[in-house]
N, C-alpha and C positions, 0 to 999 in steps of 0.2 A: 839432573833427574832426581826425583824424590822416591826414596825407598821406604816401605813400611816394614818394620822389624818387630816381631812379637817375641816376648820373653827377653827383652834387651838388657835387663838389669843383671843377668847372669854373666858368666865369664865370656862365653863365645859371643853373645849378643853385643856386649859392650865393646869388644874388640872389632866386631863387624861394623858397628856404628862409627868407631874411630877411623877405620879404614876408609869408609865411604866419605865421611866428612873431610878427611885429609886429601881426598881426591876431588874436592869441590862439589860433591853431591849433597843432597839434603837427606836427613833421616827422620822419619816420624816413627817413634818407638812406642809400643804399647806393652805395658807390663802391670800386673796387679800387685807386684812385689810379694807374692806368696812365698817364693823361695829365693828370689833375687834381692839385691841390695841397692837402694838408691845411691849409695856412696860409690858404687861402680860406675855411675854415670856423671859424677861430679865435674869431670873435665869438660863436659859438653854443654852444661846448662847456660853458659854465657855465649855460646855460639849460635848465631841467627839461623844456621842451617839445621839446627837440632830442635825437634818438637817432641815433648814427652807427654804421653797420655797414661795416667795411672788408672787403668780400668781393666776389666777382664775381657779378653777377646771373644768370650762366649756370649757377651751381651749383643743381641741381634741389632740393636739400634746404633751401636758404636760406630760402625764403619760409615754410616750416613751422617751422623751428628758431630763427631769429634775429629775425624781424620780429614785433613785438607786435601 
């Protein structure tokens, strides 16, 4: 199953992504990195079940254009 997580570069979001990926799920994460840090996600970038979108979730076209 693919999960969409917003605000993933923060502490809770990064741990949630790890939890899901370790259980063979996919995680599409959306974060504009306003307060989160990309380094919190460094463990996931080489994982094919991880897809990172650096955008604001407030962009109305985002869900249709960038999230699989």
